[in-house]
Structures are given as C-alpha cells and as structure tokens.
C-alpha positions, 0 to 999 in steps of 0.5 A: 757032592755035586756043585748044586748041593754047595749052592745057597738058597739064593743061588738055587733060586737064581739057578731056577730063574735062569733055567726058566729064562733059558727054557730048562725044567726045574726038578725033572732034568735029564742028564744032558740038562743037568750037564748044561745046568752044571755048566751054567753054574760054573759060570754063575759068578759072571751071570750073577754080575750081569744079572745084577747089572740088568736088575739095577738098570731095570729098577731105574727104569721102573722108578721113572714115571710112565707119563713124565710131566715137565718140571715147570719150576725148572723150566721157568728158572731156565727161561729166566736165566736165558732172558737175563743173558740177553740184553734188554731193549732199554739197556741197548738204548741206554748204551747207544743214546750218546752216539745217537744224540751226537749224530743227530746234533751234527746233522742238525748243525750241518742242515742249518749251515747249508740253509744259512749259506743258501739264503740271500745275503743282500739284506744282511749286507745292507744291515751290516753297512747301515750298522757299521756306520756308512758314510754320512750325507747323500752318498749313503742313501744312494749306496744303499739304493744301489745295493737294493737295486742290485739285489732286486735285479739278482732276484728277478734274474733268479726268478727268470731262470727258475721260470725258464727251468720250469717251462723249457718249451716257452724258453726255447729261442725263436726259430731262424727265419727261412732264407727262402721265405721272402723269395717264395712270397715274392714269387707268389705275389708275382703269380697272383699279379699275373693271374689278375692281369690275365683275368682282366685281359680275358674280360676285355677279350671280345672288345680287343678282338673286334678292335684289333682284327677290325671285324664286327659281329657280322663281318666275323660270321662272314669271314668264318663262312668264307674260311669254311668255304675256301678250306685253304690256309694262308702261306707261312710267310704271309701269316708271319707277316701278319703277325709281325704287323700286330703290336704286343697287346693285339698279339696277346689278345690273339693268342688268348683268343686262339687258346680259348676252348670255346673257339677250338670247339 
C-alpha cells in the first residue's frame, strides 16, 4: 500500500494543490514524479503547517478593506485627548496672574517714588513751615520770602543749565582776545597816517620844489637845457654839500621829486 492511498480526501486535495503550485501533473505522473510526490508527502505535516499559517495570513489580508477610510470617531477622540493634555491659555493666565499683578504693582510703586524724589521740594517745605507754626511776627514772612527767593533762584539756575545743555554753541565761553590784535591795529593806523602824510606831501610838491630850489617855471626849463648841454655831473663832494644845506622838509621834497616816475621819464 502506497503512502498516497493512506491519505485522506483533504490530504489528497492538498497534495494536488501542492502539485499544481510546484508545476507537477495530477494523475499522469512518471516514476520520477511519483518519487518526488512521495517525498513531498513525507514532508506533508510540515508543509500543511506552513500552508495553514500562510492561509491564515492570507485570510487576514483579505479581510482588510481595499480602500481603508480613517475612523473619524477615533481620530476625534485622540484629538480631544491631546487637547486635554495641553494647558489652555486661560488656565496659564490664571496660573501666572498673581505674580504678574505683584510685579506690576512693584513697578508702579517704584515709578511713583522716583517721580516724588525728582519733584522740587521747596513748595512742600514752605507749606510744612507754615503748617508747623512758624515764628509769629515780622520774621515769619521774611523767612518765607527768603525761601521763596531761594526757590526762584534755584529754578532760574536749573532753567539756565537746561538752556545751556540744549544749545551748546551759544553757551561756549567767548574766545580769548588776540594779544597781537592791538599791536596790529596800531601798526595799521600808523601806516594809514604815513600814507595820508605822503599824499599831502605829494599834493604840495610843485610849490615845495619852487620854493626850495629857488627855480621858477622858466628858470627850471633853462636849468634843464643847461644840464642837457653840459652833460657834466657835479662832483660827489659838492653834491653832498648841497644836500647838507637842505633842511628836512626840503630834502624829503627833493627825494619825492626824484622818485617821481614822470621826472624819470
């Protein structure tokens, strides 16, 4: 009795299925095919177990939908759980409201203290002196007026300082006087005076020439003609003697006349 005959109908069907999967013919098998089939039948229990597992896996896969759609209810529930785990903004504000309020109160108090410290204290002092019972008589009004004057002076000094800080250009100290400015002005005045005197001397030059040299217009022309005819110069000694005889004004007039470009031409 062959192993094939001992198989049940289900095992035979399984064997036929295995033969189809492995490319073996069903009834018309050769000797080698039968030997191969018997070998497979010897391993039939293992094959059946593996095949059962494969069929179970295939059944699970076939049970899955071909176009799976998301489960919106589960998705909504998961979103709600995630939102519940995250604290809401309102809860966060309620948690930090007291520290924030305390910090704001401290900042307001510090700002008020700074403003009160920076405010002028003179009017408050005056009111305190008046309310505390200042000495009666004429001394109290005088003391109050003195304090008011001091407060006014302090305010004016503060305003002047603020103006100086606002306009640094105008608040600069005046430039130091140039020590050479006076000397330069004196020199310029002296030069102008000399220039005026020289112009006056030049204006009086024709009369000074006629008086000093003793030459009239006609005599001057004759002297010029004689000088041109002689072409001889006076000796140096005689010329020096003649110059010594002239006084200061006549000498300056002679020098101006000699330096006149018209005479040189």
